PyMOL Python script that loads the backbone (N, CA, C, O; Angstrom):
from pymol import cmd

cmd.read_pdbstr("""\
ATOM      1  N   MET A   1    -164.774 -51.740  90.502  1.00  0.00           N
ATOM      2  CA  MET A   1    -164.535 -53.079  90.745  1.00  0.00           C
ATOM      3  C   MET A   1    -163.753 -53.618  89.210  1.00  0.00           C
ATOM      4  O   MET A   1    -164.293 -53.209  88.182  1.00  0.00           O
ATOM      5  N   GLU A   2    -162.874 -54.251  89.104  1.00  0.00           N
ATOM      6  CA  GLU A   2    -162.506 -54.659  87.754  1.00  0.00           C
ATOM      7  C   GLU A   2    -162.587 -56.218  87.819  1.00  0.00           C
ATOM      8  O   GLU A   2    -162.296 -56.821  88.852  1.00  0.00           O
ATOM      9  N   ARG A   3    -162.965 -56.803  86.759  1.00  0.00           N
ATOM     10  CA  ARG A   3    -163.322 -58.312  86.490  1.00  0.00           C
ATOM     11  C   ARG A   3    -162.529 -58.578  85.054  1.00  0.00           C
ATOM     12  O   ARG A   3    -162.276 -57.717  84.212  1.00  0.00           O
ATOM     13  N   ARG A   4    -162.148 -60.221  84.980  1.00  0.00           N
ATOM     14  CA  ARG A   4    -161.269 -60.353  84.229  1.00  0.00           C
ATOM     15  C   ARG A   4    -162.425 -61.501  83.266  1.00  0.00           C
ATOM     16  O   ARG A   4    -162.978 -62.407  83.890  1.00  0.00           O
ATOM     17  N   LEU A   5    -162.653 -61.349  81.921  1.00  0.00           N
ATOM     18  CA  LEU A   5    -163.376 -61.907  80.993  1.00  0.00           C
ATOM     19  C   LEU A   5    -162.561 -63.477  81.038  1.00  0.00           C
ATOM     20  O   LEU A   5    -161.339 -63.492  81.182  1.00  0.00           O
ATOM     21  N   PHE A   6    -163.264 -64.647  80.916  1.00  0.00           N
ATOM     22  CA  PHE A   6    -162.852 -65.846  80.259  1.00  0.00           C
ATOM     23  C   PHE A   6    -163.354 -66.499  79.278  1.00  0.00           C
ATOM     24  O   PHE A   6    -164.296 -66.117  78.584  1.00  0.00           O
ATOM     25  N   LYS A   7    -162.665 -67.664  79.152  1.00  0.00           N
ATOM     26  CA  LYS A   7    -163.424 -68.376  78.212  1.00  0.00           C
ATOM     27  C   LYS A   7    -163.761 -69.666  78.503  1.00  0.00           C
ATOM     28  O   LYS A   7    -162.926 -70.420  79.002  1.00  0.00           O
ATOM     29  N   THR A   8    -164.962 -70.047  78.238  1.00  0.00           N
ATOM     30  CA  THR A   8    -165.764 -71.337  78.665  1.00  0.00           C
ATOM     31  C   THR A   8    -166.413 -72.295  77.367  1.00  0.00           C
ATOM     32  O   THR A   8    -167.610 -72.120  77.136  1.00  0.00           O
ATOM     33  N   GLY A   9    -165.872 -73.019  76.753  1.00  0.00           N
ATOM     34  CA  GLY A   9    -166.392 -73.670  75.336  1.00  0.00           C
ATOM     35  C   GLY A   9    -166.478 -72.550  74.431  1.00  0.00           C
ATOM     36  O   GLY A   9    -165.403 -72.019  74.152  1.00  0.00           O
ATOM     37  N   ASN A  10    -167.598 -72.045  73.878  1.00  0.00           N
ATOM     38  CA  ASN A  10    -167.369 -70.991  72.700  1.00  0.00           C
ATOM     39  C   ASN A  10    -167.972 -69.868  73.218  1.00  0.00           C
ATOM     40  O   ASN A  10    -168.586 -69.166  72.414  1.00  0.00           O
ATOM     41  N   SER A  11    -167.931 -69.421  74.760  1.00  0.00           N
ATOM     42  CA  SER A  11    -168.994 -68.324  75.325  1.00  0.00           C
ATOM     43  C   SER A  11    -167.505 -67.621  76.146  1.00  0.00           C
ATOM     44  O   SER A  11    -166.519 -68.262  76.509  1.00  0.00           O
ATOM     45  N   VAL A  12    -167.711 -66.286  76.267  1.00  0.00           N
ATOM     46  CA  VAL A  12    -166.926 -65.719  77.365  1.00  0.00           C
ATOM     47  C   VAL A  12    -167.308 -65.255  78.128  1.00  0.00           C
ATOM     48  O   VAL A  12    -168.073 -64.294  78.049  1.00  0.00           O
ATOM     49  N   VAL A  13    -166.828 -65.885  79.351  1.00  0.00           N
ATOM     50  CA  VAL A  13    -168.024 -65.376  80.578  1.00  0.00           C
ATOM     51  C   VAL A  13    -167.204 -64.052  81.632  1.00  0.00           C
ATOM     52  O   VAL A  13    -166.026 -63.696  81.641  1.00  0.00           O
ATOM     53  N   LEU A  14    -168.223 -63.632  82.335  1.00  0.00           N
ATOM     54  CA  LEU A  14    -167.994 -62.753  83.274  1.00  0.00           C
ATOM     55  C   LEU A  14    -168.606 -63.188  84.574  1.00  0.00           C
ATOM     56  O   LEU A  14    -169.796 -63.433  84.767  1.00  0.00           O
ATOM     57  N   SER A  15    -167.542 -63.254  85.507  1.00  0.00           N
ATOM     58  CA  SER A  15    -168.333 -63.677  86.873  1.00  0.00           C
ATOM     59  C   SER A  15    -168.636 -62.525  87.474  1.00  0.00           C
ATOM     60  O   SER A  15    -168.048 -61.501  87.128  1.00  0.00           O
ATOM     61  N   LEU A  16    -169.642 -62.504  88.514  1.00  0.00           N
ATOM     62  CA  LEU A  16    -170.106 -61.358  89.415  1.00  0.00           C
ATOM     63  C   LEU A  16    -169.894 -61.856  90.394  1.00  0.00           C
ATOM     64  O   LEU A  16    -170.212 -63.014  90.664  1.00  0.00           O
ATOM     65  N   PRO A  17    -169.288 -61.051  91.157  1.00  0.00           N
ATOM     66  CA  PRO A  17    -169.391 -61.350  92.881  1.00  0.00           C
ATOM     67  C   PRO A  17    -170.351 -61.503  93.671  1.00  0.00           C
ATOM     68  O   PRO A  17    -171.411 -61.242  93.102  1.00  0.00           O
ATOM     69  N   LYS A  18    -170.502 -61.870  94.943  1.00  0.00           N
ATOM     70  CA  LYS A  18    -171.376 -62.186  95.845  1.00  0.00           C
ATOM     71  C   LYS A  18    -172.254 -60.979  96.210  1.00  0.00           C
ATOM     72  O   LYS A  18    -173.483 -61.033  96.239  1.00  0.00           O
ATOM     73  N   GLU A  19    -171.428 -59.740  96.521  1.00  0.00           N
ATOM     74  CA  GLU A  19    -171.964 -58.953  96.682  1.00  0.00           C
ATOM     75  C   GLU A  19    -172.797 -58.071  96.005  1.00  0.00           C
ATOM     76  O   GLU A  19    -173.647 -57.360  96.542  1.00  0.00           O
ATOM     77  N   ILE A  20    -172.462 -58.144  94.448  1.00  0.00           N
ATOM     78  CA  ILE A  20    -172.789 -57.726  93.471  1.00  0.00           C
ATOM     79  C   ILE A  20    -174.155 -58.162  93.202  1.00  0.00           C
ATOM     80  O   ILE A  20    -175.048 -57.354  92.947  1.00  0.00           O
ATOM     81  N   LEU A  21    -174.380 -59.732  93.267  1.00  0.00           N
ATOM     82  CA  LEU A  21    -175.556 -60.527  93.120  1.00  0.00           C
ATOM     83  C   LEU A  21    -176.270 -59.946  94.133  1.00  0.00           C
ATOM     84  O   LEU A  21    -177.267 -59.269  93.884  1.00  0.00           O
ATOM     85  N   ASP A  22    -175.812 -60.163  95.424  1.00  0.00           N
ATOM     86  CA  ASP A  22    -176.601 -59.714  96.624  1.00  0.00           C
ATOM     87  C   ASP A  22    -177.601 -58.511  96.612  1.00  0.00           C
ATOM     88  O   ASP A  22    -178.772 -58.456  96.986  1.00  0.00           O
ATOM     89  N   GLY A  23    -176.894 -57.698  96.143  1.00  0.00           N
ATOM     90  CA  GLY A  23    -177.029 -56.217  95.904  1.00  0.00           C
ATOM     91  C   GLY A  23    -178.439 -56.205  94.459  1.00  0.00           C
ATOM     92  O   GLY A  23    -179.437 -55.485  94.472  1.00  0.00           O
ATOM     93  N   LEU A  24    -178.208 -56.834  93.784  1.00  0.00           N
ATOM     94  CA  LEU A  24    -179.656 -56.981  93.088  1.00  0.00           C
ATOM     95  C   LEU A  24    -180.395 -58.137  93.222  1.00  0.00           C
ATOM     96  O   LEU A  24    -180.926 -58.618  92.221  1.00  0.00           O
ATOM     97  N   GLY A  25    -180.524 -58.712  94.414  1.00  0.00           N
ATOM     98  CA  GLY A  25    -181.479 -59.835  94.707  1.00  0.00           C
ATOM     99  C   GLY A  25    -181.430 -60.920  93.835  1.00  0.00           C
ATOM    100  O   GLY A  25    -182.395 -61.662  93.653  1.00  0.00           O
ATOM    101  N   LEU A  26    -179.962 -61.091  93.092  1.00  0.00           N
ATOM    102  CA  LEU A  26    -180.152 -62.099  91.912  1.00  0.00           C
ATOM    103  C   LEU A  26    -179.355 -63.510  92.589  1.00  0.00           C
ATOM    104  O   LEU A  26    -178.499 -63.402  93.467  1.00  0.00           O
ATOM    105  N   ALA A  27    -179.811 -64.870  91.999  1.00  0.00           N
ATOM    106  CA  ALA A  27    -179.064 -65.972  92.600  1.00  0.00           C
ATOM    107  C   ALA A  27    -178.719 -66.771  91.069  1.00  0.00           C
ATOM    108  O   ALA A  27    -179.089 -66.560  89.914  1.00  0.00           O
ATOM    109  N   ASP A  28    -177.912 -67.679  91.646  1.00  0.00           N
ATOM    110  CA  ASP A  28    -177.516 -68.747  90.332  1.00  0.00           C
ATOM    111  C   ASP A  28    -178.878 -69.399  89.344  1.00  0.00           C
ATOM    112  O   ASP A  28    -179.827 -70.074  89.741  1.00  0.00           O
ATOM    113  N   GLY A  29    -178.703 -69.126  88.542  1.00  0.00           N
ATOM    114  CA  GLY A  29    -179.868 -69.807  87.735  1.00  0.00           C
ATOM    115  C   GLY A  29    -181.140 -68.810  87.198  1.00  0.00           C
ATOM    116  O   GLY A  29    -181.956 -69.124  86.331  1.00  0.00           O
ATOM    117  N   GLU A  30    -181.091 -67.629  87.885  1.00  0.00           N
ATOM    118  CA  GLU A  30    -181.965 -66.440  87.663  1.00  0.00           C
ATOM    119  C   GLU A  30    -181.796 -65.761  86.514  1.00  0.00           C
ATOM    120  O   GLU A  30    -180.608 -65.487  86.345  1.00  0.00           O
ATOM    121  N   ASN A  31    -182.527 -65.366  85.627  1.00  0.00           N
ATOM    122  CA  ASN A  31    -182.736 -64.440  84.008  1.00  0.00           C
ATOM    123  C   ASN A  31    -182.541 -63.118  84.392  1.00  0.00           C
ATOM    124  O   ASN A  31    -183.257 -62.637  85.271  1.00  0.00           O
ATOM    125  N   VAL A  32    -181.530 -62.362  83.768  1.00  0.00           N
ATOM    126  CA  VAL A  32    -181.346 -61.119  83.525  1.00  0.00           C
ATOM    127  C   VAL A  32    -181.511 -60.497  82.175  1.00  0.00           C
ATOM    128  O   VAL A  32    -181.340 -61.085  81.107  1.00  0.00           O
ATOM    129  N   SER A  33    -181.910 -59.073  82.354  1.00  0.00           N
ATOM    130  CA  SER A  33    -181.624 -58.718  80.950  1.00  0.00           C
ATOM    131  C   SER A  33    -180.113 -57.870  80.689  1.00  0.00           C
ATOM    132  O   SER A  33    -179.532 -57.348  81.640  1.00  0.00           O
ATOM    133  N   LEU A  34    -179.728 -57.826  79.691  1.00  0.00           N
ATOM    134  CA  LEU A  34    -178.484 -57.085  79.106  1.00  0.00           C
ATOM    135  C   LEU A  34    -178.726 -56.142  78.253  1.00  0.00           C
ATOM    136  O   LEU A  34    -179.343 -56.528  77.260  1.00  0.00           O
ATOM    137  N   GLU A  35    -178.475 -55.102  78.285  1.00  0.00           N
ATOM    138  CA  GLU A  35    -178.659 -53.823  77.101  1.00  0.00           C
ATOM    139  C   GLU A  35    -177.278 -53.153  76.943  1.00  0.00           C
ATOM    140  O   GLU A  35    -176.538 -52.825  77.870  1.00  0.00           O
ATOM    141  N   LEU A  36    -177.068 -53.016  75.744  1.00  0.00           N
ATOM    142  CA  LEU A  36    -175.659 -52.085  75.444  1.00  0.00           C
ATOM    143  C   LEU A  36    -175.801 -50.701  75.128  1.00  0.00           C
ATOM    144  O   LEU A  36    -176.533 -50.240  74.252  1.00  0.00           O
ATOM    145  N   ASP A  37    -175.064 -50.080  75.886  1.00  0.00           N
ATOM    146  CA  ASP A  37    -174.905 -48.345  75.720  1.00  0.00           C
ATOM    147  C   ASP A  37    -173.779 -48.254  74.789  1.00  0.00           C
ATOM    148  O   ASP A  37    -172.640 -48.266  75.255  1.00  0.00           O
ATOM    149  N   ARG A  38    -173.991 -48.154  73.370  1.00  0.00           N
ATOM    150  CA  ARG A  38    -173.132 -47.941  72.580  1.00  0.00           C
ATOM    151  C   ARG A  38    -172.407 -46.958  72.814  1.00  0.00           C
ATOM    152  O   ARG A  38    -171.198 -47.184  72.859  1.00  0.00           O
ATOM    153  N   GLN A  39    -172.815 -45.758  73.006  1.00  0.00           N
ATOM    154  CA  GLN A  39    -172.147 -44.182  73.031  1.00  0.00           C
ATOM    155  C   GLN A  39    -171.339 -44.229  74.343  1.00  0.00           C
ATOM    156  O   GLN A  39    -170.426 -43.404  74.349  1.00  0.00           O
ATOM    157  N   LYS A  40    -171.424 -44.862  75.281  1.00  0.00           N
ATOM    158  CA  LYS A  40    -170.810 -44.678  76.476  1.00  0.00           C
ATOM    159  C   LYS A  40    -170.025 -46.129  76.765  1.00  0.00           C
ATOM    160  O   LYS A  40    -169.293 -46.387  77.720  1.00  0.00           O
ATOM    161  N   LYS A  41    -170.390 -46.976  75.679  1.00  0.00           N
ATOM    162  CA  LYS A  41    -169.433 -48.428  75.819  1.00  0.00           C
ATOM    163  C   LYS A  41    -169.836 -48.877  77.100  1.00  0.00           C
ATOM    164  O   LYS A  41    -169.027 -48.587  77.981  1.00  0.00           O
ATOM    165  N   ARG A  42    -170.723 -49.423  77.426  1.00  0.00           N
ATOM    166  CA  ARG A  42    -171.052 -49.775  78.922  1.00  0.00           C
ATOM    167  C   ARG A  42    -172.316 -51.062  78.661  1.00  0.00           C
ATOM    168  O   ARG A  42    -173.130 -51.111  77.739  1.00  0.00           O
ATOM    169  N   VAL A  43    -172.190 -51.751  79.477  1.00  0.00           N
ATOM    170  CA  VAL A  43    -173.295 -53.408  78.932  1.00  0.00           C
ATOM    171  C   VAL A  43    -174.233 -53.026  80.769  1.00  0.00           C
ATOM    172  O   VAL A  43    -173.716 -52.980  81.885  1.00  0.00           O
ATOM    173  N   ILE A  44    -175.459 -52.857  80.427  1.00  0.00           N
ATOM    174  CA  ILE A  44    -176.361 -52.488  81.559  1.00  0.00           C
ATOM    175  C   ILE A  44    -177.333 -53.674  81.640  1.00  0.00           C
ATOM    176  O   ILE A  44    -178.116 -53.969  80.737  1.00  0.00           O
ATOM    177  N   LEU A  45    -177.173 -54.505  83.129  1.00  0.00           N
ATOM    178  CA  LEU A  45    -177.375 -55.472  83.718  1.00  0.00           C
ATOM    179  C   LEU A  45    -179.011 -55.448  84.541  1.00  0.00           C
ATOM    180  O   LEU A  45    -178.929 -54.809  85.590  1.00  0.00           O
ATOM    181  N   THR A  46    -180.065 -55.858  84.347  1.00  0.00           N
ATOM    182  CA  THR A  46    -181.636 -55.503  85.027  1.00  0.00           C
ATOM    183  C   THR A  46    -181.911 -57.120  85.311  1.00  0.00           C
ATOM    184  O   THR A  46    -181.917 -57.978  84.428  1.00  0.00           O
ATOM    185  N   PRO A  47    -182.146 -57.362  86.775  1.00  0.00           N
ATOM    186  CA  PRO A  47    -182.532 -58.285  86.890  1.00  0.00           C
ATOM    187  C   PRO A  47    -184.014 -58.359  86.064  1.00  0.00           C
ATOM    188  O   PRO A  47    -184.835 -57.460  85.884  1.00  0.00           O
ATOM    189  N   GLY A  48    -184.042 -60.096  85.536  1.00  0.00           N
ATOM    190  CA  GLY A  48    -185.379 -60.309  85.274  1.00  0.00           C
ATOM    191  C   GLY A  48    -186.518 -60.257  85.572  1.00  0.00           C
ATOM    192  O   GLY A  48    -186.280 -60.464  86.762  1.00  0.00           O
ATOM    193  N   GLU A  49    -187.722 -60.148  85.546  1.00  0.00           N
ATOM    194  CA  GLU A  49    -189.073 -60.354  86.013  1.00  0.00           C
ATOM    195  C   GLU A  49    -189.222 -61.582  86.914  1.00  0.00           C
ATOM    196  O   GLU A  49    -189.002 -62.673  86.389  1.00  0.00           O
ATOM    197  N   LYS A  50    -189.493 -61.549  87.924  1.00  0.00           N
ATOM    198  CA  LYS A  50    -189.571 -62.640  88.672  1.00  0.00           C
ATOM    199  C   LYS A  50    -191.350 -63.190  89.217  1.00  0.00           C
ATOM    200  O   LYS A  50    -191.840 -62.773  90.266  1.00  0.00           O
ATOM    201  N   PRO A  51    -191.878 -63.882  88.542  1.00  0.00           N
ATOM    202  CA  PRO A  51    -193.257 -64.047  89.012  1.00  0.00           C
ATOM    203  C   PRO A  51    -193.643 -64.250  90.373  1.00  0.00           C
ATOM    204  O   PRO A  51    -193.154 -65.263  90.871  1.00  0.00           O
ATOM    205  N   LEU A  52    -194.302 -63.644  91.032  1.00  0.00           N
ATOM    206  CA  LEU A  52    -195.098 -63.420  92.208  1.00  0.00           C
ATOM    207  C   LEU A  52    -195.795 -64.897  92.508  1.00  0.00           C
ATOM    208  O   LEU A  52    -195.574 -65.582  93.506  1.00  0.00           O
ATOM    209  N   ALA A  53    -196.432 -65.133  91.727  1.00  0.00           N
ATOM    210  CA  ALA A  53    -197.696 -66.284  91.956  1.00  0.00           C
ATOM    211  C   ALA A  53    -197.150 -67.466  91.262  1.00  0.00           C
ATOM    212  O   ALA A  53    -196.800 -67.463  90.082  1.00  0.00           O
ATOM    213  N   VAL A  54    -197.103 -68.380  91.984  1.00  0.00           N
ATOM    214  CA  VAL A  54    -197.099 -70.304  91.231  1.00  0.00           C
ATOM    215  C   VAL A  54    -198.417 -70.566  90.877  1.00  0.00           C
ATOM    216  O   VAL A  54    -199.401 -69.891  91.178  1.00  0.00           O
ATOM    217  N   ALA A  55    -198.379 -71.610  90.205  1.00  0.00           N
ATOM    218  CA  ALA A  55    -199.692 -72.438  89.759  1.00  0.00           C
ATOM    219  C   ALA A  55    -200.349 -72.813  91.472  1.00  0.00           C
ATOM    220  O   ALA A  55    -199.737 -73.350  92.396  1.00  0.00           O
ATOM    221  N   GLY A  56    -201.412 -72.439  91.454  1.00  0.00           N
ATOM    222  CA  GLY A  56    -202.149 -72.742  92.731  1.00  0.00           C
ATOM    223  C   GLY A  56    -202.201 -71.953  93.568  1.00  0.00           C
ATOM    224  O   GLY A  56    -203.035 -72.130  94.456  1.00  0.00           O
ATOM    225  N   VAL A  57    -201.297 -70.726  93.612  1.00  0.00           N
ATOM    226  CA  VAL A  57    -201.369 -69.865  94.673  1.00  0.00           C
ATOM    227  C   VAL A  57    -202.057 -68.559  94.367  1.00  0.00           C
ATOM    228  O   VAL A  57    -201.831 -67.931  93.333  1.00  0.00           O
ATOM    229  N   ASP A  58    -202.837 -68.200  95.223  1.00  0.00           N
ATOM    230  CA  ASP A  58    -203.821 -66.910  94.542  1.00  0.00           C
ATOM    231  C   ASP A  58    -202.822 -65.839  94.540  1.00  0.00           C
ATOM    232  O   ASP A  58    -201.857 -65.780  95.303  1.00  0.00           O
ATOM    233  N   GLU A  59    -203.171 -64.871  93.491  1.00  0.00           N
ATOM    234  CA  GLU A  59    -202.108 -63.808  93.366  1.00  0.00           C
ATOM    235  C   GLU A  59    -201.808 -62.520  94.440  1.00  0.00           C
ATOM    236  O   GLU A  59    -200.777 -61.926  94.754  1.00  0.00           O
ATOM    237  N   ASP A  60    -203.079 -62.405  94.799  1.00  0.00           N
ATOM    238  CA  ASP A  60    -203.296 -61.325  95.857  1.00  0.00           C
ATOM    239  C   ASP A  60    -202.420 -61.980  97.286  1.00  0.00           C
ATOM    240  O   ASP A  60    -201.695 -61.216  97.922  1.00  0.00           O
ATOM    241  N   PHE A  61    -202.515 -62.926  97.555  1.00  0.00           N
ATOM    242  CA  PHE A  61    -201.710 -63.756  98.498  1.00  0.00           C
ATOM    243  C   PHE A  61    -200.331 -63.685  98.309  1.00  0.00           C
ATOM    244  O   PHE A  61    -199.657 -63.287  99.260  1.00  0.00           O
ATOM    245  N   ALA A  62    -199.729 -64.022  97.173  1.00  0.00           N
ATOM    246  CA  ALA A  62    -198.565 -63.854  96.554  1.00  0.00           C
ATOM    247  C   ALA A  62    -197.802 -62.522  96.762  1.00  0.00           C
ATOM    248  O   ALA A  62    -196.627 -62.383  97.100  1.00  0.00           O
ATOM    249  N   HIS A  63    -198.819 -61.479  96.459  1.00  0.00           N
ATOM    250  CA  HIS A  63    -198.319 -60.232  96.659  1.00  0.00           C
ATOM    251  C   HIS A  63    -198.020 -59.681  97.928  1.00  0.00           C
ATOM    252  O   HIS A  63    -197.166 -58.800  98.037  1.00  0.00           O
ATOM    253  N   GLN A  64    -198.735 -60.183  99.027  1.00  0.00           N
ATOM    254  CA  GLN A  64    -198.896 -60.055 100.441  1.00  0.00           C
ATOM    255  C   GLN A  64    -197.697 -60.478 100.949  1.00  0.00           C
ATOM    256  O   GLN A  64    -196.978 -59.777 101.661  1.00  0.00           O
ATOM    257  N   VAL A  65    -197.376 -61.968 100.497  1.00  0.00           N
ATOM    258  CA  VAL A  65    -195.913 -62.256 101.162  1.00  0.00           C
ATOM    259  C   VAL A  65    -194.858 -61.522 100.529  1.00  0.00           C
ATOM    260  O   VAL A  65    -193.978 -60.974 101.193  1.00  0.00           O
ATOM    261  N   ASN A  66    -194.903 -61.484  99.256  1.00  0.00           N
ATOM    262  CA  ASN A  66    -193.719 -60.480  98.766  1.00  0.00           C
ATOM    263  C   ASN A  66    -193.578 -59.266  99.409  1.00  0.00           C
ATOM    264  O   ASN A  66    -192.441 -58.828  99.581  1.00  0.00           O
ATOM    265  N   GLU A  67    -194.404 -58.736  99.738  1.00  0.00           N
ATOM    266  CA  GLU A  67    -194.463 -57.072 100.416  1.00  0.00           C
ATOM    267  C   GLU A  67    -193.856 -57.815 102.074  1.00  0.00           C
ATOM    268  O   GLU A  67    -192.840 -57.399 102.632  1.00  0.00           O
ATOM    269  N   PHE A  68    -194.703 -58.912 102.610  1.00  0.00           N
ATOM    270  CA  PHE A  68    -193.983 -58.891 103.847  1.00  0.00           C
ATOM    271  C   PHE A  68    -192.385 -59.498 103.873  1.00  0.00           C
ATOM    272  O   PHE A  68    -191.704 -59.348 104.888  1.00  0.00           O
ATOM    273  N   ILE A  69    -191.904 -60.124 102.794  1.00  0.00           N
ATOM    274  CA  ILE A  69    -190.732 -60.561 102.370  1.00  0.00           C
ATOM    275  C   ILE A  69    -189.783 -58.876 102.198  1.00  0.00           C
ATOM    276  O   ILE A  69    -188.748 -58.604 102.807  1.00  0.00           O
ATOM    277  N   GLU A  70    -190.256 -58.282 101.556  1.00  0.00           N
ATOM    278  CA  GLU A  70    -189.438 -57.263 101.362  1.00  0.00           C
ATOM    279  C   GLU A  70    -189.195 -56.024 102.505  1.00  0.00           C
ATOM    280  O   GLU A  70    -188.215 -55.279 102.537  1.00  0.00           O
ATOM    281  N   HIS A  71    -190.177 -56.011 103.290  1.00  0.00           N
ATOM    282  CA  HIS A  71    -190.762 -55.358 104.318  1.00  0.00           C
ATOM    283  C   HIS A  71    -189.523 -55.978 105.580  1.00  0.00           C
ATOM    284  O   HIS A  71    -188.735 -55.228 106.155  1.00  0.00           O
ATOM    285  N   TYR A  72    -189.601 -57.410 105.792  1.00  0.00           N
ATOM    286  CA  TYR A  72    -189.139 -58.079 106.656  1.00  0.00           C
ATOM    287  C   TYR A  72    -187.350 -58.502 106.336  1.00  0.00           C
ATOM    288  O   TYR A  72    -186.596 -59.020 107.159  1.00  0.00           O
ATOM    289  N   ARG A  73    -187.029 -58.131 105.016  1.00  0.00           N
ATOM    290  CA  ARG A  73    -185.586 -58.944 104.500  1.00  0.00           C
ATOM    291  C   ARG A  73    -184.565 -58.503 105.197  1.00  0.00           C
ATOM    292  O   ARG A  73    -183.646 -59.277 104.930  1.00  0.00           O
ATOM    293  N   PRO A  74    -184.129 -57.574 106.059  1.00  0.00           N
ATOM    294  CA  PRO A  74    -183.028 -57.598 107.129  1.00  0.00           C
ATOM    295  C   PRO A  74    -182.979 -58.670 108.135  1.00  0.00           C
ATOM    296  O   PRO A  74    -181.962 -59.280 108.466  1.00  0.00           O
ATOM    297  N   ALA A  75    -184.411 -58.882 108.685  1.00  0.00           N
ATOM    298  CA  ALA A  75    -184.438 -59.872 110.047  1.00  0.00           C
ATOM    299  C   ALA A  75    -184.565 -61.051 109.502  1.00  0.00           C
ATOM    300  O   ALA A  75    -184.014 -61.981 110.090  1.00  0.00           O
ATOM    301  N   LEU A  76    -185.279 -61.323 108.306  1.00  0.00           N
ATOM    302  CA  LEU A  76    -185.046 -62.454 107.496  1.00  0.00           C
ATOM    303  C   LEU A  76    -184.081 -63.024 107.465  1.00  0.00           C
ATOM    304  O   LEU A  76    -184.068 -64.041 108.158  1.00  0.00           O
ATOM    305  N   GLU A  77    -183.105 -62.767 106.861  1.00  0.00           N
ATOM    306  CA  GLU A  77    -181.849 -62.669 106.420  1.00  0.00           C
ATOM    307  C   GLU A  77    -180.908 -62.650 107.530  1.00  0.00           C
ATOM    308  O   GLU A  77    -179.879 -63.283 107.296  1.00  0.00           O
ATOM    309  N   GLU A  78    -180.952 -62.301 108.254  1.00  0.00           N
ATOM    310  CA  GLU A  78    -180.223 -62.771 110.406  1.00  0.00           C
ATOM    311  C   GLU A  78    -180.794 -63.891 110.613  1.00  0.00           C
ATOM    312  O   GLU A  78    -179.941 -64.751 110.832  1.00  0.00           O
ATOM    313  N   LEU A  79    -182.234 -64.441 110.659  1.00  0.00           N
ATOM    314  CA  LEU A  79    -182.946 -65.215 111.008  1.00  0.00           C
ATOM    315  C   LEU A  79    -182.038 -66.750 110.070  1.00  0.00           C
ATOM    316  O   LEU A  79    -181.677 -67.736 110.712  1.00  0.00           O
ATOM    317  N   ALA A  80    -181.856 -66.650 108.787  1.00  0.00           N
ATOM    318  CA  ALA A  80    -181.506 -67.514 107.860  1.00  0.00           C
ATOM    319  C   ALA A  80    -179.978 -67.750 108.187  1.00  0.00           C
ATOM    320  O   ALA A  80    -179.404 -68.777 107.823  1.00  0.00           O
ATOM    321  N   LYS A  81    -179.502 -66.986 108.723  1.00  0.00           N
ATOM    322  CA  LYS A  81    -177.712 -67.248 109.365  1.00  0.00           C
ATOM    323  C   LYS A  81    -177.562 -68.607 110.254  1.00  0.00           C
ATOM    324  O   LYS A  81    -176.471 -68.913 110.736  1.00  0.00           O
TER     325      LYS A  81
END
""", "prot")
cmd.dss("prot")
cmd.show_as("cartoon", "prot")
cmd.util.cbc("prot")
cmd.orient("prot")
């Protein structure tokens, strides 16, 4: 898939299509890590770490919820439609 870079202010931007974002489990506003492979002239994009627990939520419970979501993701996505 080929994409075009474009200028916004003082930055050059690359838009990512929805199917790529969905495949990586990313959404608008999330952090990613970028690495440069100079030998192969490519950029490697990796989703950033997402905290499982939020303030006031038990970490074990947060892990259980995350496992449930990962296991039932296809069904949950269908229900969300």
